[in-house]
C-alpha positions in Angstrom: -68.2 205.1 4.8 -70.3 208.7 4.1 -74.1 208.3 3.9 -76.4 210.5 2.3 -80.2 209.5 3.3 -80.8 207.3 0.1 -77.1 207.1 -1.5 -73.7 205.5 -0.2 -70.3 206.6 -1.1 -67.6 203.8 -0.1 -63.9 203.7 -0.8 -62.9 200.2 -1.3 -59.4 200.0 -2.2 -58.6 201.3 -5.6 -62.4 201.4 -6.0 -65.1 204.2 -5.3 -68.3 202.6 -4.6 -71.6 204.1 -5.0 -75.0 202.2 -3.6 -78.1 203.8 -4.8 -79.9 202.6 -1.7 -83.8 203.5 -2.3 -85.1 199.9 -2.9 -88.6 200.7 -2.3 -88.8 203.6 -4.8 -87.0 201.4 -7.4 -83.9 203.6 -6.4 -85.4 206.6 -8.1 -83.0 209.5 -7.9 -83.8 212.1 -5.7 -82.6 215.9 -5.8 -80.4 215.0 -2.6 -78.7 211.7 -4.2 -77.6 214.3 -7.2 -76.3 216.4 -5.2 -74.4 214.0 -3.5 -73.0 213.1 -6.6 -72.2 216.0 -7.9 -70.0 216.6 -4.3 -68.5 213.0 -4.4 -67.2 212.6 -8.3 -65.3 215.6 -8.8 -63.6 214.7 -5.4 -62.6 211.1 -6.3 -61.4 211.9 -10.0 -58.8 213.8 -8.3 -57.9 210.9 -5.8 -55.1 209.2 -6.7 -55.9 206.2 -4.7 -59.5 205.6 -6.4 -58.2 204.2 -9.7 -62.1 203.4 -10.9 -65.8 204.7 -10.2 -68.4 201.5 -9.7 -72.6 202.6 -9.4 -75.2 199.8 -8.5 -78.6 199.8 -6.9 -79.9 197.9 -4.0 -82.5 195.1 -4.3 -83.1 192.5 -7.3 -86.0 194.7 -8.9 -84.2 197.6 -9.9 -80.9 199.1 -10.9 -82.8 202.6 -10.7 -86.3 203.6 -12.5 -85.8 207.3 -12.9 -86.1 210.5 -11.2 -88.0 211.5 -8.4 -91.1 212.0 -11.0 -93.6 212.5 -8.1 -91.4 215.4 -6.5 -91.3 217.2 -10.0 -95.5 216.8 -10.2 -95.9 218.4 -6.9 -93.1 221.5 -8.1 -95.5 221.5 -11.2 -98.8 222.0 -9.1 -97.2 224.4 -6.7 -95.6 226.4 -9.1 -92.2 226.4 -7.8 -88.6 226.0 -9.6 -87.8 223.5 -7.5 -88.2 221.0 -10.7 -86.1 222.8 -12.7 -83.5 223.3 -10.2 -83.6 219.1 -9.9 -83.1 219.0 -13.5 -80.3 221.3 -14.0 -78.4 219.5 -10.9 -79.2 215.7 -12.4 -78.1 216.6 -16.1 -74.7 218.2 -14.7 -74.3 215.1 -13.2 -75.0 212.9 -16.2 -72.0 215.5 -18.0 -69.9 215.0 -15.2 -70.4 211.1 -15.7 -69.7 211.5 -19.4 -66.6 213.5 -19.3 -64.9 211.4 -16.2 -61.8 210.9 -16.4 -61.5 207.5 -14.6 -63.0 204.2 -15.5 -66.8 204.1 -14.7 -68.6 200.9 -14.4 -72.3 200.7 -14.1 -73.5 197.4 -12.5 -77.5 197.1 -13.2 -80.0 194.6 -13.1 -84.0 194.9 -13.4 -85.3 198.5 -14.2 -82.9 200.8 -15.8 -85.4 203.8 -16.8 -84.7 207.5 -17.5 -82.7 209.2 -14.9 -81.3 205.3 -14.1 -80.0 205.6 -17.7 -78.3 208.9 -17.2 -76.1 207.5 -14.3 -75.5 204.4 -15.8 -75.1 204.7 -19.9 -72.7 207.7 -19.9 -70.1 205.9 -18.3 -67.2 203.7 -19.7 -68.7 200.3 -18.7 -72.2 199.4 -18.6 -73.0 196.0 -17.5 -76.5 194.2 -17.3 -78.1 190.8 -16.9 -81.1 189.1 -18.3 -83.3 191.1 -15.8 -82.4 193.9 -17.5 -85.8 196.3 -18.6 -84.5 199.5 -20.4 -86.9 202.4 -21.2 -87.0 206.0 -21.6 -90.7 206.2 -21.0 -91.1 210.0 -21.0 -93.7 210.2 -24.2 -95.9 208.3 -21.6 -96.1 211.0 -18.9 -96.0 214.1 -21.1 -92.3 214.3 -20.6 -89.3 214.5 -23.2 -86.3 212.1 -23.8 -83.8 213.8 -21.3 -80.6 212.8 -18.9 -78.2 212.8 -22.5 -80.4 210.5 -24.0 -80.7 212.5 -27.1 -77.2 211.8 -27.6 -77.1 208.4 -27.2 -80.4 207.6 -28.4 -79.7 209.8 -31.6 -76.6 207.5 -32.5 -78.1 204.0 -32.5 -78.6 202.2 -35.6 -81.0 201.7 -37.8 -83.4 204.4 -36.2 -83.8 202.1 -33.2 -82.8 205.4 -30.7 -86.2 207.0 -32.2 -88.5 204.0 -31.7 -87.2 203.9 -28.2 -87.9 207.6 -27.7 -91.3 208.0 -28.9 -92.4 205.1 -27.9 -91.1 204.3 -24.5 -91.0 200.9 -25.6 -88.8 198.8 -23.3 -85.9 196.4 -24.8 -83.9 193.9 -22.5 -80.5 192.6 -22.8 -80.1 191.4 -26.2 -81.2 194.7 -27.9 -79.9 196.9 -25.5 -76.3 195.2 -26.0 -76.8 195.1 -29.8 -77.5 198.9 -29.9 -74.4 199.4 -27.9 -76.3 201.0 -24.9 -74.6 198.1 -22.7 -71.0 197.0 -23.3 -70.6 193.7 -21.1 -73.6 190.8 -20.2 -72.6 189.9 -16.1 -75.4 188.1 -14.1 -76.1 190.3 -10.8 -75.0 187.4 -8.8 -71.4 187.8 -9.6 -71.3 191.6 -8.6 -69.4 191.3 -5.4 -66.8 189.3 -6.8 -66.6 191.9 -9.4 -66.3 194.7 -7.1 -63.6 192.6 -5.0 -61.1 192.4 -8.4 -61.8 196.5 -8.8 -61.3 197.0 -5.5 -57.9 195.3 -5.7 -57.1 197.9 -8.7 -57.6 195.4 -11.5 -58.4 197.4 -14.4 -62.2 197.2 -15.3 -61.8 195.0 -18.9 -59.5 192.3 -16.9 -61.9 192.0 -14.0 -64.9 192.1 -16.0 -64.0 189.3 -18.3 -63.7 186.1 -16.1 -67.8 187.0 -15.3 -69.0 188.0 -18.8 -71.4 185.6 -21.0 -72.4 186.2 -24.5 -76.1 187.9 -24.7 -78.7 185.8 -27.3 -79.6 187.6 -30.2 -81.4 190.3 -30.7 -85.2 190.8 -31.5 -85.9 193.9 -32.8 -87.1 194.1 -35.9 -85.6 196.8 -38.5 -86.6 200.2 -38.1 -85.0 202.1 -40.1 -87.3 202.4 -43.1 -90.2 203.0 -40.5 -88.5 205.3 -38.4 -86.8 207.5 -40.6 -89.5 209.4 -41.8 -89.5 213.4 -41.6 -92.1 214.0 -39.2 -94.3 211.9 -36.9 -97.0 211.5 -38.6 -94.8 210.5 -41.6 -93.8 207.4 -39.0 -97.5 206.6 -38.3 -98.2 206.4 -41.8 -95.7 204.1 -42.5 -96.5 201.9 -39.4 -99.9 202.0 -40.8 -99.2 201.0 -44.2 -96.7 198.3 -42.8 -99.8 196.5 -41.1 -97.6 193.8 -39.4 -98.7 192.8 -35.8 -95.3 194.8 -34.8 -96.3 198.0 -36.5 -100.0 198.0 -35.6 -98.6 197.4 -32.0 -96.4 200.8 -32.3 -98.5 203.0 -34.0 -101.4 202.1 -31.2 -98.7 202.7 -28.5 -97.2 206.4 -30.1 -100.9 207.4 -30.6 -101.5 206.7 -26.3 -98.5 208.9 -25.9 -98.7 212.9 -25.5 -98.7 214.2 -28.9 -96.7 217.1 -27.7 -93.8 214.9 -26.5 -93.9 212.8 -29.5 -93.2 216.3 -31.7 -90.5 217.4 -29.0 -88.9 213.8 -28.9 -88.9 214.1 -32.7 -87.3 216.9 -33.4 -84.8 216.7 -30.3 -83.4 213.4 -31.7 -83.0 214.6 -35.0 -80.9 217.9 -33.7 -79.1 215.7 -31.2 -77.2 213.8 -34.1 -74.8 217.0 -34.5 -74.5 217.6 -31.3 -71.7 216.8 -28.4 -73.4 215.7 -25.0 -73.6 218.8 -23.4 -74.6 220.3 -26.1 -77.7 218.0 -25.5 -77.9 218.3 -22.1 -78.4 222.1 -22.7 -81.1 221.9 -25.6 -82.8 218.8 -23.0 -82.9 221.3 -20.4 -84.6 224.4 -22.6 -87.3 221.5 -23.5 -87.5 219.9 -19.9 -87.5 223.3 -17.8 -90.4 224.2 -19.6 -92.4 220.8 -20.4 -92.0 220.1 -16.6 -94.3 222.9 -15.9 -96.7 222.1 -18.4 -100.4 220.3 -18.4 -99.3 217.4 -20.2 -96.5 216.6 -17.4 -99.1 217.1 -14.8 -101.8 215.4 -16.7 -99.4 212.3 -17.7 -98.0 211.9 -14.0 -101.5 212.1 -12.5 -102.5 209.5 -14.8 -99.9 207.0 -14.3 -98.7 207.4 -10.3 -101.5 209.6 -8.3 -105.0 208.5 -9.6 -103.4 205.8 -11.9 -106.5 205.8 -14.2 -104.1 205.4 -16.9 -106.4 207.7 -19.0 -104.3 211.1 -19.2 -106.7 213.8 -21.5 -103.4 215.4 -23.1 -103.7 218.8 -24.5 -103.8 218.7 -27.4 -105.2 215.5 -27.7 -104.4 214.9 -31.5 -100.8 215.8 -33.6 -102.6 218.0 -35.8 -103.6 220.4 -33.0 -99.4 220.7 -32.0 -98.6 223.8 -32.9 -95.2 224.1 -34.8 -94.3 227.9 -33.3 -95.3 226.1 -30.0 -92.7 223.4 -30.6 -89.9 225.6 -31.5 -90.6 228.2 -28.1 -89.6 225.1 -26.0 -86.0 224.9 -28.1 -85.6 228.6 -27.5 -83.3 229.8 -25.3 -83.4 230.6 -21.7 -81.5 233.6 -21.1 -79.9 233.7 -17.8 -81.2 230.4 -17.2 -79.5 228.4 -19.5 -77.9 225.0 -18.1 -74.2 226.1 -17.7 -71.5 223.0 -16.2 -69.3 226.1 -14.8 -67.7 224.6 -11.5 
């Protein structure tokens, strides 16, 4: 067994097993954890003894709650390049997982958010149970939907991905499976038995089958009419006209988010429809490398994690104040600093 401070890599027979080991921090990804993945996954891809890779998180509360937001906040405050470097290395891991040549099985439970989605959803097999709480909550901290999420959210049916990206709304097992974000419903208490079958060299589909159960019916209402509008403002107008409780709650949630983030996420999700995963990650990096050093990210993290007053002061404070040229600037090339996937 090899050990990084917060991530374990273990070979069990035909299985390469990754364990996220920061339960007190809900297994949030550190830069060091990403570097460990970057060193190990390519090696396992070339190891003929390993037939599949699985990833899990320690603790009942979370598979992985996201990236190390506090470390990125500190980079913002200090004006260093650490946050951008962290994001670049994280996104490269997302690309490696998306193109991994062997079965990659994510065994999740509880919270799967942000960076946690990046190390699970891009894999070939994504398992969850009734404890799942899935979200991409970046609009609430003045950031942007990233880790390749523009790719998988833009491909969700009925504009559900736009809803999830703009609101940061949380969904459970039923809706996550209905949207294709997860492939199998498997109880966390069955993970060890499943890992044993994978270690024996049993193919993933056959190994999973005895433990899979039928998820409940999805609960999300139809979103395509509401979220297919041509702008964030038009979506809000439709929600206001709808008037039903869900629409009212959704509109209120959106209006609590960073107006700049809403505009960035809307454009990114629309553009992502025609891009492959790597191109989505390159686009996201252009936006995120800028957003992570901006006022709204610093303010959003302060209000959520530092002072915890829940009262971020966004700049601009309303959609009307968000300049289209400023939004376009986030999507502009980074020149020599563009994200690359070279070995």
